A tleap script that builds the chain and sets N, CA, C and O, in Angstrom:
source leaprc.protein.ff14SB
mol = sequence {
  NMET ARG PHE TYR LYS ILE THR ALA PRO ASP
  LYS GLY TYR ASN GLY SER VAL GLY GLY VAL
  GLY PHE HIE LYS GLY VAL ALA ARG VAL ALA
  GLU ASP GLU ALA GLY SER THR LEU ALA TYR
  PHE ALA ARG LYS GLY TYR THR VAL GLU VAL
  VAL GLU GLU THR PRO ALA VAL PRO ALA GLU
  THR GLY GLU THR GLY GLY GLY GLU GLN THR
  GLU THR GLY GLY ASP ASP LYS THR PRO PRO
  THR LYS THR SER ARG PRO ALA ARG CASN
}
set mol.1.N position { 0.774 -1.283 0.059 }
set mol.1.CA position { -0.049 -0.350 -0.070 }
set mol.1.C position { 0.572 1.053 -0.163 }
set mol.1.O position { 1.097 1.282 0.926 }
set mol.2.N position { 0.743 2.139 -1.044 }
set mol.2.CA position { 1.481 3.417 -0.671 }
set mol.2.C position { 0.622 4.370 0.037 }
set mol.2.O position { -0.605 4.394 0.136 }
set mol.3.N position { 1.581 5.200 0.538 }
set mol.3.CA position { 0.759 6.263 1.668 }
set mol.3.C position { 1.662 7.944 0.887 }
set mol.3.O position { 2.600 7.976 0.091 }
set mol.4.N position { 0.964 9.017 1.470 }
set mol.4.CA position { 1.211 9.944 0.937 }
set mol.4.C position { 1.448 11.205 1.937 }
set mol.4.O position { 0.730 11.264 2.935 }
set mol.5.N position { 2.353 12.142 1.732 }
set mol.5.CA position { 2.450 13.064 2.852 }
set mol.5.C position { 2.242 14.257 2.159 }
set mol.5.O position { 2.936 14.584 1.196 }
set mol.6.N position { 1.123 15.067 2.696 }
set mol.6.CA position { 0.330 16.164 2.023 }
set mol.6.C position { 0.578 17.306 3.114 }
set mol.6.O position { 0.228 17.286 4.294 }
set mol.7.N position { 1.306 18.361 2.387 }
set mol.7.CA position { 1.902 19.638 3.122 }
set mol.7.C position { 1.198 20.684 2.910 }
set mol.7.O position { 1.164 21.006 1.722 }
set mol.8.N position { 0.479 21.502 3.791 }
set mol.8.CA position { -0.371 22.356 3.246 }
set mol.8.C position { 0.502 23.315 3.207 }
set mol.8.O position { 1.658 23.181 3.610 }
set mol.9.N position { -0.148 24.770 2.532 }
set mol.9.CA position { 0.124 26.012 2.276 }
set mol.9.C position { 0.667 26.469 3.406 }
set mol.9.O position { 1.838 26.844 3.473 }
set mol.10.N position { -0.183 26.469 4.422 }
set mol.10.CA position { -0.024 27.041 5.765 }
set mol.10.C position { 0.648 26.172 6.742 }
set mol.10.O position { -0.013 25.481 7.518 }
set mol.11.N position { 2.061 26.176 6.737 }
set mol.11.CA position { 2.719 25.047 7.826 }
set mol.11.C position { 2.066 24.790 8.813 }
set mol.11.O position { 2.199 23.632 9.207 }
set mol.12.N position { 1.106 25.704 9.630 }
set mol.12.CA position { 1.144 25.816 10.934 }
set mol.12.C position { -0.445 25.567 10.704 }
set mol.12.O position { -1.084 25.849 11.717 }
set mol.13.N position { -1.218 25.119 9.648 }
set mol.13.CA position { -2.249 24.604 9.981 }
set mol.13.C position { -2.684 23.256 10.263 }
set mol.13.O position { -2.338 22.249 9.645 }
set mol.14.N position { -3.819 23.349 11.685 }
set mol.14.CA position { -4.552 22.269 12.349 }
set mol.14.C position { -5.847 22.231 12.064 }
set mol.14.O position { -6.707 23.110 12.113 }
set mol.15.N position { -5.896 20.971 11.723 }
set mol.15.CA position { -7.886 20.989 10.943 }
set mol.15.C position { -8.001 19.744 9.817 }
set mol.15.O position { -7.215 18.839 9.537 }
set mol.16.N position { -9.185 20.062 9.353 }
set mol.16.CA position { -9.270 19.274 8.295 }
set mol.16.C position { -10.036 19.832 7.359 }
set mol.16.O position { -11.021 20.565 7.446 }
set mol.17.N position { -9.080 19.107 5.870 }
set mol.17.CA position { -9.603 19.340 4.684 }
set mol.17.C position { -9.901 18.161 3.642 }
set mol.17.O position { -9.167 17.189 3.468 }
set mol.18.N position { -11.205 18.438 2.928 }
set mol.18.CA position { -11.774 17.088 2.191 }
set mol.18.C position { -11.877 15.903 3.338 }
set mol.18.O position { -11.619 14.753 2.981 }
set mol.19.N position { -12.130 16.079 4.275 }
set mol.19.CA position { -11.651 14.765 5.289 }
set mol.19.C position { -10.535 14.333 5.395 }
set mol.19.O position { -10.417 13.109 5.344 }
set mol.20.N position { -9.674 14.925 5.526 }
set mol.20.CA position { -8.190 14.814 5.761 }
set mol.20.C position { -7.437 15.381 6.863 }
set mol.20.O position { -7.142 16.561 6.674 }
set mol.21.N position { -6.911 14.721 8.313 }
set mol.21.CA position { -6.517 15.453 9.420 }
set mol.21.C position { -5.200 16.123 8.981 }
set mol.21.O position { -4.290 15.373 8.629 }
set mol.22.N position { -4.996 17.494 8.964 }
set mol.22.CA position { -3.644 18.032 9.055 }
set mol.22.C position { -3.285 18.508 10.579 }
set mol.22.O position { -4.037 19.239 11.223 }
set mol.23.N position { -2.062 18.013 11.066 }
set mol.23.CA position { -1.290 18.626 12.119 }
set mol.23.C position { 0.013 19.386 11.922 }
set mol.23.O position { 0.997 18.749 11.545 }
set mol.24.N position { 0.090 20.493 12.110 }
set mol.24.CA position { 1.257 21.785 11.700 }
set mol.24.C position { 1.370 21.435 10.310 }
set mol.24.O position { 2.388 21.021 9.755 }
set mol.25.N position { -0.126 21.701 9.625 }
set mol.25.CA position { 0.075 21.762 8.139 }
set mol.25.C position { 0.668 20.463 7.311 }
set mol.25.O position { 1.292 20.404 6.252 }
set mol.26.N position { 0.130 19.254 8.404 }
set mol.26.CA position { 1.092 18.182 7.368 }
set mol.26.C position { -0.261 17.249 7.619 }
set mol.26.O position { -1.094 17.403 8.511 }
set mol.27.N position { -0.241 16.248 6.589 }
set mol.27.CA position { -1.191 14.884 6.742 }
set mol.27.C position { -0.413 13.893 6.113 }
set mol.27.O position { 0.488 14.110 5.302 }
set mol.28.N position { -0.906 12.484 6.634 }
set mol.28.CA position { -0.665 11.446 5.696 }
set mol.28.C position { -1.736 10.145 5.713 }
set mol.28.O position { -2.374 9.563 6.591 }
set mol.29.N position { -1.598 10.029 4.429 }
set mol.29.CA position { -3.032 9.376 3.788 }
set mol.29.C position { -2.661 8.174 2.891 }
set mol.29.O position { -1.647 8.153 2.193 }
set mol.30.N position { -3.676 7.053 2.978 }
set mol.30.CA position { -3.166 5.889 2.728 }
set mol.30.C position { -3.408 6.180 1.169 }
set mol.30.O position { -3.760 7.356 1.081 }
set mol.31.N position { -3.360 5.603 -0.043 }
set mol.31.CA position { -3.480 5.434 -1.162 }
set mol.31.C position { -5.014 5.193 -0.999 }
set mol.31.O position { -5.770 6.087 -1.380 }
set mol.32.N position { -5.496 4.116 -0.492 }
set mol.32.CA position { -6.704 3.161 -0.516 }
set mol.32.C position { -8.105 4.476 -0.289 }
set mol.32.O position { -9.257 4.531 -0.720 }
set mol.33.N position { -7.457 5.192 0.404 }
set mol.33.CA position { -8.598 6.269 1.729 }
set mol.33.C position { -8.193 7.820 1.008 }
set mol.33.O position { -8.617 8.705 1.750 }
set mol.34.N position { -7.618 8.292 -0.004 }
set mol.34.CA position { -7.172 9.257 -0.683 }
set mol.34.C position { -8.183 9.575 -2.112 }
set mol.34.O position { -8.318 10.785 -2.297 }
set mol.35.N position { -8.620 9.038 -2.734 }
set mol.35.CA position { -9.601 8.846 -3.767 }
set mol.35.C position { -9.380 10.274 -4.796 }
set mol.35.O position { -8.387 10.474 -5.496 }
set mol.36.N position { -10.422 11.060 -4.689 }
set mol.36.CA position { -9.810 12.310 -5.501 }
set mol.36.C position { -9.282 13.572 -4.568 }
set mol.36.O position { -9.066 14.696 -5.021 }
set mol.37.N position { -9.170 13.316 -3.648 }
set mol.37.CA position { -8.288 14.470 -2.850 }
set mol.37.C position { -7.079 14.768 -2.873 }
set mol.37.O position { -6.727 15.811 -2.324 }
set mol.38.N position { -5.790 13.630 -3.743 }
set mol.38.CA position { -5.005 14.159 -3.810 }
set mol.38.C position { -4.771 15.168 -4.918 }
set mol.38.O position { -3.949 16.085 -4.929 }
set mol.39.N position { -5.930 14.714 -6.139 }
set mol.39.CA position { -5.719 15.864 -7.015 }
set mol.39.C position { -6.075 17.227 -6.517 }
set mol.39.O position { -5.455 18.236 -6.851 }
set mol.40.N position { -6.959 17.217 -5.816 }
set mol.40.CA position { -7.720 18.389 -5.363 }
set mol.40.C position { -6.473 19.150 -4.785 }
set mol.40.O position { -6.219 20.327 -5.036 }
set mol.41.N position { -5.747 18.346 -3.998 }
set mol.41.CA position { -4.640 19.341 -3.009 }
set mol.41.C position { -3.576 19.584 -3.797 }
set mol.41.O position { -2.925 20.604 -3.573 }
set mol.42.N position { -3.238 18.816 -4.731 }
set mol.42.CA position { -2.306 19.384 -6.041 }
set mol.42.C position { -2.609 20.797 -6.772 }
set mol.42.O position { -1.828 21.702 -7.067 }
set mol.43.N position { -4.005 20.683 -6.966 }
set mol.43.CA position { -4.610 21.597 -7.488 }
set mol.43.C position { -4.164 23.137 -6.971 }
set mol.43.O position { -3.526 23.993 -7.584 }
set mol.44.N position { -4.745 23.172 -5.595 }
set mol.44.CA position { -4.861 23.881 -4.675 }
set mol.44.C position { -3.268 24.606 -4.089 }
set mol.44.O position { -3.219 25.668 -3.468 }
set mol.45.N position { -2.313 23.944 -4.373 }
set mol.45.CA position { -1.224 24.363 -4.136 }
set mol.45.C position { -0.115 23.552 -2.740 }
set mol.45.O position { 0.965 23.908 -2.268 }
set mol.46.N position { -1.091 22.268 -2.423 }
set mol.46.CA position { -0.710 21.476 -1.621 }
set mol.46.C position { 0.520 20.338 -2.158 }
set mol.46.O position { 0.389 19.682 -3.191 }
set mol.47.N position { 1.862 20.238 -1.139 }
set mol.47.CA position { 2.708 19.710 -1.768 }
set mol.47.C position { 2.056 18.255 -1.207 }
set mol.47.O position { 1.617 18.131 -0.063 }
set mol.48.N position { 2.070 17.299 -2.100 }
set mol.48.CA position { 1.594 15.902 -2.670 }
set mol.48.C position { 2.888 15.003 -2.886 }
set mol.48.O position { 3.397 14.973 -4.007 }
set mol.49.N position { 3.495 14.187 -1.718 }
set mol.49.CA position { 4.476 13.191 -2.236 }
set mol.49.C position { 4.335 11.774 -1.704 }
set mol.49.O position { 3.691 11.659 -0.661 }
set mol.50.N position { 4.654 11.083 -2.056 }
set mol.50.CA position { 4.956 9.343 -1.797 }
set mol.50.C position { 5.791 9.386 -0.969 }
set mol.50.O position { 6.905 9.831 -1.243 }
set mol.51.N position { 5.392 8.810 0.608 }
set mol.51.CA position { 6.245 8.559 1.353 }
set mol.51.C position { 6.587 7.140 1.825 }
set mol.51.O position { 7.544 7.208 2.595 }
set mol.52.N position { 6.210 6.018 1.671 }
set mol.52.CA position { 5.908 4.724 1.980 }
set mol.52.C position { 5.048 4.064 0.957 }
set mol.52.O position { 4.035 4.556 0.461 }
set mol.53.N position { 5.736 2.503 0.609 }
set mol.53.CA position { 5.208 1.802 -0.244 }
set mol.53.C position { 5.477 0.422 0.420 }
set mol.53.O position { 6.586 -0.080 0.242 }
set mol.54.N position { 4.436 -0.314 1.266 }
set mol.54.CA position { 4.731 -1.037 2.056 }
set mol.54.C position { 3.819 -2.508 1.143 }
set mol.54.O position { 2.668 -2.446 0.711 }
set mol.55.N position { 4.526 -3.423 1.080 }
set mol.55.CA position { 4.292 -4.654 0.197 }
set mol.55.C position { 2.843 -4.964 1.112 }
set mol.55.O position { 2.710 -4.656 2.296 }
set mol.56.N position { 1.507 -5.842 0.022 }
set mol.56.CA position { 0.420 -6.418 0.378 }
set mol.56.C position { 0.512 -6.990 0.929 }
set mol.56.O position { -0.496 -7.115 1.624 }
set mol.57.N position { 1.724 -7.986 1.301 }
set mol.57.CA position { 1.853 -8.959 1.974 }
set mol.57.C position { 3.008 -9.132 2.723 }
set mol.57.O position { 4.045 -9.391 2.112 }
set mol.58.N position { 3.028 -9.010 4.289 }
set mol.58.CA position { 4.510 -9.070 4.526 }
set mol.58.C position { 5.262 -10.803 4.147 }
set mol.58.O position { 4.576 -11.797 3.908 }
set mol.59.N position { 6.456 -10.778 4.175 }
set mol.59.CA position { 7.426 -11.395 3.731 }
set mol.59.C position { 7.659 -12.077 4.866 }
set mol.59.O position { 7.765 -11.527 5.962 }
set mol.60.N position { 7.776 -13.625 4.623 }
set mol.60.CA position { 8.034 -14.951 5.697 }
set mol.60.C position { 9.690 -14.458 6.193 }
set mol.60.O position { 10.577 -14.404 5.341 }
set mol.61.N position { 9.938 -14.151 7.506 }
set mol.61.CA position { 11.306 -13.850 7.983 }
set mol.61.C position { 11.911 -15.128 8.609 }
set mol.61.O position { 13.068 -15.334 8.976 }
set mol.62.N position { 10.551 -16.131 8.641 }
set mol.62.CA position { 11.574 -17.573 10.017 }
set mol.62.C position { 11.517 -17.043 11.159 }
set mol.62.O position { 11.626 -17.875 12.060 }
set mol.63.N position { 11.389 -15.983 11.499 }
set mol.63.CA position { 11.145 -15.763 12.915 }
set mol.63.C position { 10.189 -15.848 13.493 }
set mol.63.O position { 9.160 -15.821 12.818 }
set mol.64.N position { 10.068 -15.979 14.878 }
set mol.64.CA position { 9.155 -16.479 15.615 }
set mol.64.C position { 8.312 -15.563 16.049 }
set mol.64.O position { 7.096 -15.752 16.028 }
set mol.65.N position { 8.965 -14.262 16.574 }
set mol.65.CA position { 8.666 -13.450 17.185 }
set mol.65.C position { 8.504 -13.631 18.531 }
set mol.65.O position { 8.526 -12.527 19.075 }
set mol.66.N position { 8.360 -14.462 19.265 }
set mol.66.CA position { 8.042 -14.589 20.837 }
set mol.66.C position { 9.341 -13.922 21.699 }
set mol.66.O position { 10.568 -13.836 21.653 }
set mol.67.N position { 8.098 -13.486 22.573 }
set mol.67.CA position { 9.118 -13.023 24.053 }
set mol.67.C position { 9.847 -11.559 23.349 }
set mol.67.O position { 10.962 -11.445 23.857 }
set mol.68.N position { 9.600 -10.506 22.433 }
set mol.68.CA position { 9.992 -9.487 22.595 }
set mol.68.C position { 9.994 -8.480 22.816 }
set mol.68.O position { 9.688 -8.028 21.713 }
set mol.69.N position { 10.186 -7.120 23.849 }
set mol.69.CA position { 9.709 -6.129 24.514 }
set mol.69.C position { 8.966 -5.028 23.267 }
set mol.69.O position { 9.470 -4.595 22.231 }
set mol.70.N position { 8.074 -4.882 23.644 }
set mol.70.CA position { 7.143 -3.664 23.168 }
set mol.70.C position { 6.903 -2.333 23.978 }
set mol.70.O position { 7.290 -2.204 25.139 }
set mol.71.N position { 6.282 -1.422 23.324 }
set mol.71.CA position { 6.466 -0.646 23.947 }
set mol.71.C position { 5.396 -0.165 25.568 }
set mol.71.O position { 5.348 0.750 26.391 }
set mol.72.N position { 4.845 -1.191 25.333 }
set mol.72.CA position { 3.994 -1.434 26.658 }
set mol.72.C position { 5.139 -2.147 27.771 }
set mol.72.O position { 5.020 -1.945 28.979 }
set mol.73.N position { 5.888 -2.719 27.391 }
set mol.73.CA position { 6.834 -3.118 28.532 }
set mol.73.C position { 6.422 -5.043 28.150 }
set mol.73.O position { 7.339 -5.850 28.299 }
set mol.74.N position { 5.441 -5.395 27.822 }
set mol.74.CA position { 5.270 -7.065 27.732 }
set mol.74.C position { 5.846 -7.401 26.730 }
set mol.74.O position { 6.666 -6.798 26.038 }
set mol.75.N position { 5.317 -8.600 26.628 }
set mol.75.CA position { 6.138 -9.396 24.919 }
set mol.75.C position { 4.837 -9.423 23.993 }
set mol.75.O position { 3.642 -9.190 24.176 }
set mol.76.N position { 5.397 -9.700 23.230 }
set mol.76.CA position { 4.138 -9.133 22.043 }
set mol.76.C position { 3.274 -9.739 22.074 }
set mol.76.O position { 2.426 -9.374 21.260 }
set mol.77.N position { 2.928 -10.833 22.833 }
set mol.77.CA position { 1.418 -11.856 22.954 }
set mol.77.C position { 0.649 -11.692 24.128 }
set mol.77.O position { -0.461 -12.222 24.196 }
set mol.78.N position { 1.289 -10.748 25.444 }
set mol.78.CA position { 0.773 -10.137 26.009 }
set mol.78.C position { -0.400 -9.163 25.718 }
set mol.78.O position { -0.295 -8.524 24.671 }
set mol.79.N position { -1.367 -8.975 26.387 }
set mol.79.CA position { -1.878 -7.285 26.122 }
set mol.79.C position { -1.305 -6.511 27.197 }
set mol.79.O position { -0.790 -7.050 28.177 }
set mol.80.N position { -1.391 -5.091 27.018 }
set mol.80.CA position { -0.930 -4.425 28.300 }
set mol.80.C position { -2.132 -4.681 29.488 }
set mol.80.O position { -3.273 -5.143 29.474 }
set mol.81.N position { -1.367 -4.208 30.350 }
set mol.81.CA position { -2.397 -4.245 31.622 }
set mol.81.C position { -2.505 -2.498 32.399 }
set mol.81.O position { -1.868 -1.456 32.239 }
set mol.82.N position { -3.491 -2.855 33.136 }
set mol.82.CA position { -4.012 -1.367 33.378 }
set mol.82.C position { -3.442 -1.484 34.682 }
set mol.82.O position { -3.273 -2.572 35.233 }
set mol.83.N position { -3.101 -0.233 35.252 }
set mol.83.CA position { -2.257 -0.246 36.582 }
set mol.83.C position { -3.737 0.391 37.491 }
set mol.83.O position { -4.591 0.860 36.738 }
set mol.84.N position { -4.001 0.422 38.679 }
set mol.84.CA position { -5.169 0.821 38.959 }
set mol.84.C position { -4.488 2.231 40.081 }
set mol.84.O position { -3.281 2.217 40.321 }
set mol.85.N position { -5.233 3.175 40.584 }
set mol.85.CA position { -5.136 4.059 41.471 }
set mol.85.C position { -5.453 3.481 42.860 }
set mol.85.O position { -5.903 2.348 43.037 }
set mol.86.N position { -5.212 4.251 43.696 }
set mol.86.CA position { -5.622 3.891 45.169 }
set mol.86.C position { -7.127 5.111 45.084 }
set mol.86.O position { -7.166 6.229 44.569 }
set mol.87.N position { -8.115 4.409 45.738 }
set mol.87.CA position { -9.414 4.867 45.872 }
set mol.87.C position { -9.138 6.408 46.843 }
set mol.87.O position { -8.560 6.622 47.908 }
set mol.88.N position { -9.785 7.178 45.978 }
set mol.88.CA position { -10.063 8.797 46.828 }
set mol.88.C position { -11.137 8.522 48.250 }
set mol.88.O position { -12.184 7.878 48.194 }
set mol.89.N position { -10.709 9.027 49.197 }
set mol.89.CA position { -11.671 9.257 50.588 }
set mol.89.C position { -12.224 10.703 50.206 }
set mol.89.O position { -12.998 11.289 50.963 }
savepdb mol mol.pdb
quit
């Protein structure tokens, strides 16, 4: 799948144009979600560039992937746990 980086003429723009959300003048859109908006942005002076293309099916690496640490601190098969707060009186 191909992704596009769209840069607004106003580099500080935060909001939505044509259903595409911008933060600090930049949006990232998947090709299958872009529809005709890419042509609109190009006509209106936005910069549209391909930033990433990923294969449709991930390649087999032979790795099992067991036990790696994730951002949540657990292995990749264990869901993150919630920490509880003490009750307020």
